[in-house]
Every structure is written in C-alpha cells, then in structure tokens.
BAFIMAR-6962 format. One record per residue: x, y, z of N, C-alpha, C in turn. Coordinates in steps of 0.2 Angstrom, whole numbers, padded with zeros to 4 digits, always signed. Atoms other than C-alpha are relative to their C-alpha. Example, Ala and Ser with C-alpha at 12.3 -4.5 7.8 and 13.67 -1.06 7.14 Angstrom:
BAFIMAR-6962
+0004-0006+0000+0062-0022+0039+0004+0006+0000/-0004-0006-0001+0068-0005+0036-0004+0005+0003/
//
This chain:
BAFIMAR-6962
-0001-0008+0001+0096-0016+0036+0007-0002+0004/-0006+0002-0002+0110-0023+0048+0008-0002-0004/-0006+0004+0005+0121-0030+0033+0004+0009-0002/-0002-0005+0001+0123-0010+0030+0005+0002+0003/-0003-0003-0005+0133-0008+0045+0008-0005-0002/-0008+0003+0002+0147-0021+0037+0003+0005-0005/-0002-0004+0002+0152-0007+0026+0006+0004+0004/-0004-0003-0004+0161+0000+0042+0005-0004+0002/-0007+0001-0002+0175-0012+0042+0005+0002-0006/-0007-0004+0004+0183-0002+0029+0002+0004+0005/-0005-0005-0005+0195+0009+0041-0002+0008-0002/+0000-0006+0001+0194+0025+0034-0007+0003+0001/+0009-0002-0002+0174+0024+0033-0002+0000+0006/-0002+0000-0008+0175+0020+0050+0000+0006+0003/-0003-0007-0003+0184+0035+0054-0004+0006-0002/+0004-0006+0004+0173+0046+0044-0006+0000+0004/+0005+0001-0002+0159+0040+0051+0000+0002+0007/+0001-0001-0007+0163+0041+0069+0003+0008+0000/-0001-0008+0000+0171+0058+0065-0007+0004+0000/+0005-0004+0000+0156+0065+0058-0007-0001+0006/+0004+0001-0006+0144+0057+0072+0003+0007+0006/+0000-0003-0004+0153+0064+0085-0001+0008-0001/+0000-0008+0001+0155+0084+0078-0008+0001-0001/+0008-0001+0003+0135+0081+0072-0003+0001+0007/+0004-0002-0007+0131+0078+0091+0003+0005+0004/-0005-0006-0002+0143+0091+0096-0005+0005-0002/+0002-0006+0006+0134+0103+0081-0006+0002+0004/+0006+0001-0002+0117+0098+0088+0000+0003+0009/-0001-0002-0007+0121+0104+0106+0001+0005+0001/-0002-0005+0002+0128+0120+0101-0006+0006+0000/+0004-0007+0001+0113+0132+0097-0006-0002+0007/+0003-0001-0007+0104+0126+0113+0005+0003+0006/-0004-0001-0006+0119+0129+0125+0001+0008-0001/+0001-0006+0002+0122+0146+0115-0007+0005+0002/+0004-0002-0002+0105+0150+0116-0002+0005+0006/+0002-0003-0006+0103+0151+0134+0005+0003+0002/-0006-0003-0002+0120+0157+0136+0000+0008-0002/+0003-0005+0001+0113+0173+0127-0004+0002+0006/+0005-0002-0005+0098+0174+0137-0001+0000+0008/-0001-0002-0010+0106+0174+0154+0004+0005-0002/-0004-0009-0003+0115+0191+0150-0005+0004+0003/+0005-0004-0002+0108+0206+0157-0002+0003-0005/+0004-0003+0006+0095+0214+0146+0001-0003-0006/+0000+0005+0005+0096+0199+0134-0007-0001-0004/+0005-0001+0003+0081+0199+0123-0003-0006-0006/+0000+0004+0006+0075+0188+0108+0004+0001-0004/-0004-0005+0005+0081+0201+0098+0009-0002+0000/-0007-0002-0002+0099+0200+0105+0001-0007-0002/-0003+0008+0002+0099+0180+0102-0002+0000-0007/+0000+0002+0010+0092+0180+0083+0006+0007-0002/-0007-0004+0003+0106+0195+0078+0006-0004+0002/-0008+0006-0003+0120+0182+0087-0002-0006-0005/+0000+0005+0006+0113+0167+0078-0001+0003-0008/+0000-0004+0007+0108+0179+0061+0008+0000-0002/-0004+0000+0003+0127+0181+0061+0005-0006-0001/-0003+0006+0002+0131+0163+0061-0002-0003-0008/+0004+0004+0006+0119+0159+0047+0002+0005-0006/-0002-0005+0003+0125+0173+0037+0008+0000+0000/-0004+0004+0003+0143+0167+0037-0001-0006-0002/+0002+0007+0005+0137+0149+0031-0002+0003-0006/+0003-0002+0006+0128+0157+0018+0005+0003-0006/-0005-0004+0005+0142+0167+0011+0007-0005-0001/-0007+0006+0003+0157+0152+0011-0001-0005+0000/+0004+0006+0004+0144+0138+0006+0004-0001-0006/-0003-0001+0007+0150+0144-0010+0006+0001-0001/-0008-0001+0002+0167+0148-0007+0003-0009+0001/-0001+0008-0003+0168+0128+0001-0002-0003-0005/+0001+0005+0004+0161+0120-0012+0008+0001-0007/-0007-0001+0004+0177+0128-0024+0005-0001+0003/-0007+0002-0002+0190+0125-0011-0001-0008+0001/+0000+0009-0001+0184+0106-0009+0003-0003-0005/-0003+0003+0005+0188+0104-0028+0007+0002+0000/-0008-0004+0000+0205+0113-0025+0006-0003+0003/-0005+0004-0003+0212+0103-0011-0004-0007+0003/+0001+0006-0004+0212+0086-0002-0006+0001+0003/+0006-0003-0002+0195+0086+0004-0003-0002+0007/-0002+0003-0007+0200+0076+0021+0004+0004+0003/-0004-0008-0005+0211+0091+0024-0001+0006+0000/+0002-0005+0001+0201+0103+0020-0005+0000+0006/+0006+0003-0006+0189+0094+0035+0005+0002+0006/-0003+0003-0005+0203+0092+0047+0001+0009+0002/-0001-0007+0000+0208+0112+0044-0006+0004+0003/+0007-0004-0002+0190+0118+0046-0004-0001+0007/+0002+0004-0007+0187+0106+0061+0001+0003+0004/-0004-0002-0003+0202+0114+0070-0003+0006-0001/+0004-0006-0001+0195+0131+0066-0006+0002+0004/+0007-0003-0005+0177+0128+0073+0004-0002+0007/-0003+0003-0007+0187+0120+0089+0000+0007+0001/-0002-0008-0003+0195+0138+0090-0005+0004+0001/+0007-0003-0002+0178+0146+0088-0003+0000+0005/+0005+0004-0004+0168+0136+0098+0002+0000+0007/-0003+0000-0005+0182+0136+0112-0001+0008+0002/+0002-0008-0002+0182+0155+0112-0007+0002+0002/+0005-0002-0004+0164+0157+0114-0001-0004+0007/+0002+0002-0006+0163+0144+0128+0006+0004+0008/-0004-0004-0006+0178+0154+0138-0001+0007+0000/+0004-0006-0002+0169+0171+0135-0006-0004+0005/+0007+0001-0005+0153+0162+0142+0001-0001+0009/-0002+0002-0008+0162+0155+0158+0003+0005+0003/-0003-0002-0002+0171+0168+0160-0005+0006+0004/+0007-0004-0002+0154+0178+0163+0003+0007-0004/-0003-0007+0003+0161+0194+0152-0002+0000-0007/+0003+0002+0006+0149+0189+0138-0004+0006-0002/+0002-0007+0006+0145+0204+0124-0004-0003-0008/+0005+0002+0007+0132+0203+0109+0005+0001-0005/-0005-0002+0007+0145+0208+0096+0007-0006+0001/-0006+0007-0002+0161+0195+0105-0007-0006-0005/+0003+0006+0003+0148+0182+0102-0003+0000-0006/+0003+0001+0005+0141+0185+0086+0006-0001-0004/-0008+0002+0005+0161+0187+0078+0001-0009+0001/-0004+0009+0000+0166+0169+0086-0004-0004-0004/+0003+0006+0003+0150+0161+0080-0002+0001-0007/+0000-0001+0007+0152+0169+0063+0006-0005-0004/-0008+0003+0004+0170+0162+0061-0004-0008+0003/+0001+0006+0001+0162+0144+0067-0004-0003-0005/+0005+0002+0006+0148+0145+0055+0003+0001-0007/-0006+0000+0007+0162+0149+0042+0001-0006-0002/-0002+0006-0002+0170+0134+0047-0004-0007-0002/+0005+0005+0000+0156+0123+0046-0003+0000-0008/+0004-0002+0006+0150+0131+0029+0006-0003-0007/-0005+0003+0002+0168+0126+0023+0001-0007-0002/-0001+0007-0002+0168+0108+0030-0005-0004-0004/+0005+0003+0002+0151+0104+0024+0000-0004-0008/+0000+0003+0007+0155+0103+0004+0005-0006-0001/-0006+0004+0001+0172+0092+0006-0003-0004+0004/+0003+0006+0000+0162+0082+0018-0005-0004-0003/+0004+0006+0005+0148+0076+0006+0003+0000-0005/-0002+0001+0005+0158+0076-0007+0007-0007+0001/-0007+0004-0001+0172+0064+0001-0001-0007+0000/+0001+0007+0000+0161+0048+0001+0002-0004-0003/-0001+0005+0005+0165+0042-0015+0008+0000-0001/-0009+0000+0001+0185+0045-0013+0001-0007+0005/+0000+0006-0007+0180+0031+0003-0001-0007-0003/+0004+0007+0002+0169+0019-0004-0002+0001-0007/+0003+0001+0010+0163+0013-0023-0005-0007+0000/+0007+0007+0002+0150+0001-0031-0007+0001+0005/+0005+0002-0005+0137-0007-0020+0000+0004+0007/+0001-0004-0007+0143+0001-0004+0000+0007+0001/+0001-0008-0001+0141+0019-0009-0007+0000+0004/+0007-0003-0002+0122+0019-0006-0001-0002+0010/+0000+0004-0005+0123+0009+0010+0005+0005+0005/-0004-0003-0003+0137+0020+0016-0002+0009+0003/+0003-0007+0000+0128+0037+0013-0008-0002+0004/+0005+0000-0004+0112+0030+0021+0003+0000+0007/-0004+0001-0008+0124+0027+0038+0002+0008+0002/-0003-0007-0002+0130+0044+0037-0005+0003+0001/+0007-0005+0003+0113+0053+0033-0005-0003+0009/+0002+0002-0006+0108+0041+0051+0004+0003+0005/-0003-0003-0007+0120+0048+0060+0002+0008+0001/+0002-0007+0000+0115+0066+0054-0006+0001+0006/+0006-0001-0005+0098+0064+0062-0001-0002+0005/+0000+0002-0007+0101+0053+0075+0006+0007+0005/-0003-0004-0004+0115+0066+0082-0003+0006+0000/+0005-0006-0001+0103+0080+0079-0004-0001+0005/+0006+0000-0006+0089+0073+0091+0004-0001+0006/-0001+0004-0008+0100+0065+0104+0004+0006+0003/-0003-0006-0002+0112+0082+0103-0004+0005+0003/+0006-0003-0003+0098+0092+0107-0003-0001+0007/+0004+0003-0006+0090+0081+0121+0007+0002+0006/-0005+0002-0005+0107+0079+0128+0003+0008+0002/-0002-0007-0003+0111+0099+0128-0004+0003+0007/+0004-0003-0005+0097+0103+0138+0001-0004+0006/-0003+0004-0003+0101+0090+0150+0007+0004+0003/-0008-0004-0002+0119+0098+0152+0000+0007+0001/+0000-0005-0003+0115+0116+0151-0005+0000+0005/+0002+0002-0008+0103+0113+0167+0001-0003+0005/-0005+0003-0005+0116+0105+0176+0005+0002+0001/-0006-0003+0000+0133+0111+0171-0001+0005-0003/+0001-0006+0002+0126+0126+0163+0003+0001-0007/-0002+0000+0010+0130+0134+0143+0007+0001-0001/-0006-0001+0000+0147+0138+0146+0007-0009-0001/-0002+0007+0000+0154+0119+0149-0003-0004-0004/+0005+0005+0006+0142+0112+0136+0005+0002-0006/-0003-0004+0006+0150+0124+0123+0007-0005-0002/-0008+0003+0000+0168+0117+0128-0002-0005-0002/-0001+0007+0004+0162+0099+0124-0002-0001-0007/+0000+0000+0005+0156+0104+0108+0006+0003-0003/-0003+0002+0002+0171+0111+0105+0006-0006-0001/-0004+0005-0001+0181+0096+0110-0002-0006-0005/+0002+0004+0009+0170+0086+0095+0003+0002-0003/-0002-0002+0006+0178+0097+0084+0008-0003+0000/-0010+0004+0000+0198+0091+0089-0003-0008+0000/+0000+0006+0001+0191+0074+0092-0001-0002-0007/+0002+0002+0007+0182+0074+0073+0009+0001-0003/-0006-0002+0004+0199+0082+0066+0005-0006+0001/-0004+0005-0002+0210+0069+0074-0002-0007-0004/-0001+0006+0003+0200+0055+0066+0001+0000-0007/+0001+0000+0007+0197+0062+0051+0008+0000-0005/-0007+0001+0004+0218+0064+0048+0003-0006+0001/-0002+0006+0002+0219+0047+0048-0003-0004-0006/+0003+0004+0007+0209+0044+0033+0005+0000-0006/-0005+0002+0007+0218+0036+0018-0007-0001-0004/+0008+0001+0005+0206+0040+0003+0003-0004-0006/-0002+0003+0007+0207+0030-0014+0000+0003-0005/-0003-0004+0006+0206+0042-0026+0000+0008+0002/-0001-0008-0001+0214+0060-0028-0005+0003-0001/+0004-0006+0002+0203+0076-0031+0003+0000-0007/-0002+0001+0007+0203+0078-0050+0005+0007-0001/-0003-0006+0002+0209+0095-0048-0004+0006-0005/+0004-0004+0001+0202+0111-0057+0002+0005-0010/-0004-0002+0006+0215+0112-0071+0001+0007-0001/-0002-0008-0001+0220+0130-0068-0006+0006+0000/+0006-0006-0003+0202+0138-0066+0001+0002+0005/+0000-0004-0007+0203+0152-0055-0009-0003+0005/+0005+0001-0004+0190+0152-0039-0006+0005-0002/+0007-0003+0000+0178+0166-0046-0002-0003-0006/+0006+0004+0006+0177+0157-0063-0004-0008+0001/+0003+0006-0003+0172+0141-0053-0007+0003+0003/+0007-0001-0002+0159+0151-0044-0005+0002-0006/+0005-0002+0008+0152+0159-0061-0004-0007-0004/+0003+0008+0003+0150+0140-0067-0005-0002+0004/+0004+0002-0005+0141+0135-0052-0006+0005-0001/+0005-0004+0001+0129+0151-0053-0003-0002-0005/+0001+0002+0004+0126+0146-0070-0005-0007-0002/+0002+0005+0002+0123+0129-0068-0008-0001+0005/+0005+0000-0005+0112+0134-0054-0008+0002-0005/+0005-0005+0005+0100+0146-0065-0003-0002-0006/+0003+0002+0004+0100+0135-0078-0006-0005+0000/+0003+0005-0001+0090+0124-0070-0005+0000+0007/+0003-0004-0003+0073+0130-0063-0003-0004+0006/+0002+0006-0006+0069+0113-0051+0004+0004+0006/-0005-0002-0005+0085+0119-0041-0003+0005+0002/+0003-0008-0003+0081+0137-0039-0006+0000+0004/+0007+0000-0003+0064+0134-0035+0000-0004+0008/+0001+0003-0007+0066+0121-0023+0005+0004+0006/-0004-0004-0002+0080+0131-0015-0002+0007+0003/+0003-0008-0001+0071+0148-0014-0007-0003+0005/+0004+0002-0003+0056+0137-0006+0003-0003+0008/-0003+0001-0005+0067+0129+0007+0004+0006+0004/-0001-0005-0005+0075+0145+0012-0005+0003+0002/+0004-0004-0003+0058+0153+0015-0003-0004+0007/+0002+0001-0006+0054+0138+0027+0004-0001+0005/-0005-0001-0006+0070+0138+0035+0000+0005+0003/+0002-0007-0005+0068+0156+0041-0004-0001+0004/+0006+0000-0008+0050+0153+0050+0004-0007+0002/+0000+0006-0006+0057+0135+0058+0006+0003+0003/-0004-0003-0004+0073+0143+0063-0002+0007+0007/+0002-0007-0006+0065+0160+0071-0005-0004+0005/+0006+0004-0007+0051+0146+0080+0005-0003+0004/-0005+0005-0005+0065+0134+0086+0005+0002+0004/-0008-0001-0002+0081+0141+0088-0002+0007+0003/+0000-0007-0005+0074+0160+0095-0005-0001+0004/+0005+0000-0005+0056+0158+0102+0003-0005+0003/+0000+0005-0002+0060+0142+0107+0000+0000+0008/-0005+0000-0007+0074+0145+0120-0006+0007+0004/+0003-0006-0004+0064+0162+0126-0006-0004+0003/+0005+0003-0005+0049+0152+0129+0001-0005+0005/-0001+0005-0006+0056+0138+0139+0004+0002+0004/-0001-0003-0006+0064+0149+0149-0005+0004+0004/+0005-0005-0003+0052+0162+0154-0008-0005+0003/+0005+0003-0003+0038+0148+0156+0000-0008+0001/+0002+0008+0001+0043+0130+0154+0006-0003+0005/-0002-0001-0005+0056+0131+0167+0009-0002-0003/-0008+0000+0004+0074+0132+0155+0000-0005-0005/-0003+0005+0009+0085+0121+0143-0004-0007+0002/+0001+0006+0003+0079+0106+0151-0008-0004-0002/+0008+0002+0003+0059+0106+0144+0004+0002-0006/
//
C-alpha cells in the first residue's frame, strides 16, 4: 500500500494531490457551516435551508454539462485555477454576509449557486487531468490516492466543521473554506502537464453537448445507474444536509454533535 505513495515524487502530481486534499477538506466543511448559518437566521426553518442548498445543487446540475465541454476546449489545470478563484470569491462572499449578520436567504442562495457552478466546472477538468500528469502503471495508484483524499477529506472536513462552528461560528468557518480554494488555485497554477488537450477540432459547444447526450442515452446501463443514483442522492441529501442539522440544533446541542 505504501508503495502507492511513491508516485507523489512527481512534482506536478504532488501539487495536484495537495490542492485537491486541501480544497476537498474545505468543501466538506462548507455544508455544515452553511446549514447552521441559515438555521441561525431569524425565522429560518428546514424549508429555508432546503431552498438555499437546492440553489447550489441546481447550479451544479446545470453547469456539470458545460464544465465537461469546457474541459475539452481549454487547458484543464487553467480551468481549475479559474474556477477555484471563482469558488473562493463566492464562498468569501457567503462568509462576509454571515459574519456581518445581514444574512438573507436570497443572497445566500445566489452566492452558493455561484459556488455550485464553479464546483461543477472544476470537477470534469479535475477528473480528466490525471492522465496528463502520470501514465502507465503509475496511473492506477495515483487515482487511488486521489480517491483516498476525497473520502478522507469528506470525513475529516465534516467533523472539523462541527468543532469549528461550535467554537468560532459559521462565518469564520466558511472563510476557512474560501481560503482553501485560494490555496488550491495557487498550487494548481504551478502544475506542468505532460500532454496537451487534443482540442475539439472546431466542434461547437452545443454540438459537444448533443453528442454527449446521444452517447449517454445509447448506453442503457449508464442512464439507468444515473437515474438510480439521482433518486438515492435526493433521499440522502434531504436526510443528512437538511434534517440532520435541524435535529442537531433542536435536540443534540448543535454543530459539534
């Protein structure tokens, strides 16, 4: 197992791994901090929280499609830097609004939607960058390490967020998430890729999206899995990200629980 870490001797891969680990840690903190920021608003309810979080999910669903096409057109590490900066700006805005005490659901929804769009455009570029950094036998352990950082960051980030929200509050915790995007952007900007993007040979963005849709519907096992996971994710998101914080605030003592 420890031999897999030898691939991190490659400088660009180490930068990429570090950037993703830091930003994923921050990303896992955000839902916890945002949930309690919304619930701390006067008159806020589970419905209020659900609507704010739904704005982020809706932006992600819409821009994931566009993000994949953009990743095929431009240098992927540069796309990641720009979207990290956009996410930092959006999350910084959320933190500023929460810290100032002038929290309004519509403003929060707009800001988290921008953050969701940035994440959606970041992910396709991120997931397709690895083959440009390593190849051959190193590719599998490199992808394994990336998955490890994703799972570990999700667990540690959520736990850390609960402690931070309980001690320094939701606003400062959200500002830490914003800072994580800046660190990620700085690290990714130093990456040097081995191979260039092949380009789209003059194919329009709309044509790319239509071709992608045709490839999807042509494979039954793909769209069946997507449909099933969409249903499951709706149930999980409602339980963990909406009802979870509400129950924790009302009955379990707040975010640390």
